[in-house]
N, C-alpha and C positions, 0 to 999 in steps of 0.2 A: 386493430393491432395489432402487430404480435410483441412476448413481454422483450427483442431487443431494439424492437425500433421505441416506445412504451423507454423503454430504460434511457436512449439517446436522447427520446423529450423532452426527461423530463434532465438528469444530468445536465443539455443545456441548456433549461427553462433557470435550475441552479444556479450553475455558473455563472451566466449574468444576472441573477438576483445575487451575490455572492460578491462580486467586479462589482455593487454601485455604492456596496460596505463600503470597498478597498483605497486605504488613503486618509482616510473622516477619521474626526473622535467621532469616535463611537464608543459605546457602555460594554467596559466591561471585567471581569472581575475573574476571582481566584474560583474551581469548584474545588480543588485542596489545594496545598502549598508546591507550586511552582509548574500549574496544574491551574494555566487557563481559559476561558472561554466569553465568545462576547454571540452580545446580542443579533452579529450574524448568523455567526454558530447555527440557535435558536432559530432564526428564521426562515436561513436553508432547510433545517430538518424539519420543519413545520411543513417547509412545500414540498423535500420529497416525497417525506409521507402522506399528501392530502396528496400526489398524483399518483404515486406508486400500485397506494394500497385503495386509496378508491378506485383508483381501473383494475385490483384486486384485489380482494378483501376475505379471500380463504389463505391468502400467503401470508408468513408469517415476518416479523420487522424486530432486525435487532438494532442499534442505532448506537454511537457511542452519546449521543447528546438526548437518548427517551429511557425513562423508566424500559425500567428493562420486564420484558409480560413470558415467565414461564411457558405462555401454551404453544413460543415457536421454536423446543423441541418436543411438540408431534406434527409440526408443521408441515409433507411432504416441500414446498416452496417457501424460500427468505430469502427476502432484498435485509442486506449488511453495506448500511453504509457509517459512510462516517464527514457530513455533510462539508466542515473543511479540514482536513489534516493541513497542518502546517498552520496551526494558530497561532504563535505564537510569530512566527514569520508573515501570516500574514496581518497581526497587529502589525509587527515595526514594517510594514511595507513593502519587505521582499518579495518579488510574486514565486513566490518559494512553495504555494499551500495550491490546492485539489482539490477539485467536490469528488468521492470516489463507492463505488455503489456495484456491491458484487449480486451474483442471483445463486442460490447454493440449494443444493440438491441431494441428500441423507451423507452432507460436511462434505462436499467437495464442489467450488463455486462455475456452475455453468453457463454464466456472462459477467461480464465487466467491463468498463466503467473508469476510467481516471484523465478525470480533466480539470488544466490547468487552465484557469480562463485570462490571465496577465499575463497566459505567454500564447494560448490558443493555442496550445496543444492543446490535444483530442483524442486519446488513446482508449482502444475498446477492444475486444476479443470474446470468442463464442467454442465452446467446443466443441472441439472435431474439424473450425471453423480459419481457423490460424486467427492470430492478434494485427492490429494494426494501429495509424501514425495516423491520423487526419484522413483517410482511407487507401493512406500505400499502408502493404502488406511489409514489413519487419522482420525484424531477422538479431536474439542477439547473437557478438560474436563469437567467431574461434579461440579467441587468447585460452592459452594453455596454460603460462606462465605466469609466477605473481612478478616479478620481475619483468619493469614494465607499463603492467596492466593498471587500467584507472580503474583508480574505487571509489566508491561511494559507500568510504568511514570518515571513517579517526585514524590515523595514527594513533593514539592512546590506545583503539581495537585491540594493536597485537604486543602492541605494550604493556600491553597488562597480560598479557603471554608469554614474554619472556622471547619473540619472536621476528624483534626489527629483521634481524639482518635478515628473514624472507620477506623482505618490506623493501629496502635502504631503497630499492632504486624503483618502488612505487610510488606512482602522482597516487594524491589524495583529492579524494571534493566533499565539502558536505551541501549535503541539504534541506533544507523542513520537516518536509512533508515525507514517509515514507514511502507512500504510494507511491507520487511524483519519482523515487530517486530505481522503485522496482519498475514502473515502464521506461524512465529512458536507457537504462540496461534492457532491459529487449528489445528498447529500438537499438540498441548496439552505441550508443552513441560514449556507454563506462561499462567497463566489462563483469563488475557485477556491485555488488553492495552488500555488506555486513554489518546488520549487530547485535549486537550481544547482553544489550538491555531487553528486555519485558516489551513482546508489542500486541498489541489486539487485535482479534475477527476485522475488527474495521478496519483498523490500518494495511493491510496483507490480505485481504480475500480476492477483492478485483481486480492486485497489483502480480498475485499469485497464479488466478487465469494467463492475464497475457504475456507473465514471463514465458511456463510452460508451452504456448502455444505460441510464441516465441522461440520453440523449441531448445529453449531456457531448462533449467533444476533450480525448482526453489523447494530446503526443508531448514529444517531445526539445525543448531551445527552439528553436533553429532550424528545430521545424519536420514532424518529418525521423517516423515513423511507429513504433513501440515494440515489439522482437519475442524471443523467449523464447527458454527452453531451447537455447539455442547455442552452444559454444567458453564465448566466454566470457560472462556473466550478468551487467558490468555497463556501469550507465547513466549517460552524465556530467551527464543535466540531466534534470528535470523540470515542467511545464507542463501542468495541465486547468485546464476550468473551462470555461463558456458555449461553444457556437463560436464567439458576435459577441466575447467578453472574450477567446476564447483568440487568435485572431488580430492584434487590436489590440497582447497582451502577445508577442505573439511575435516582431510588426515591429517596433514598440518594440525589444525586445530586439536585435533584430537590427542596428539601427540606431546600437546602441553598445552594441559592443562589451565586455568585458573588460579591463581593460589589459596591457599585455605585463608581467613579472612578472622 
């Protein structure tokens, strides 16, 4: 079994396990204030580690729910995992969570899968091979104006930048899973997703590849490229969209920096 098939199989199995906990009264707690985790997160994490590292013991491992092993930094290939992205939505019974895994080489994803088992949306990408949703090729939209754009973001993001005039006629939707937001933009269901809050490798690595293979662009808010499997796994902000709209958003945000705190 090649890496792509291994990943697809493992994520499908992990999604079924996550779904078996969904909507039930399960054990949950906070890792830190406003950062929930549950027995489902840990069970899915353990399954994925067993399936992926069991089959590829020489690959590195980086997961939100596993203790960080610095050996990953010297591994040629690294699995980057969020067993349940959108845990808060998951615990609230909202079908807005995903299992997401990327395989990263030299700081860039080469395989990516984002699976929402509650909606049966399975997104995947292979570097150089395009992106797919439930087996069908997908592509980002050609939207080039903020007015009329369908944004997976919050209006508050733009209010903080005093940019309400630009988004007056945009449509806003917010979903719990960052990976799901990226995948939905890749599939052309929305035009862009924007967050000015920090995200980690496991939130975005799989979605990064799906976006780019669908013809989109994903960067930090200042246009800087995203790199993965570094000592720090945090990224200050993320913008993903089709090329024209992405350029417009980056330029517009640069003109309106965040006010000094």
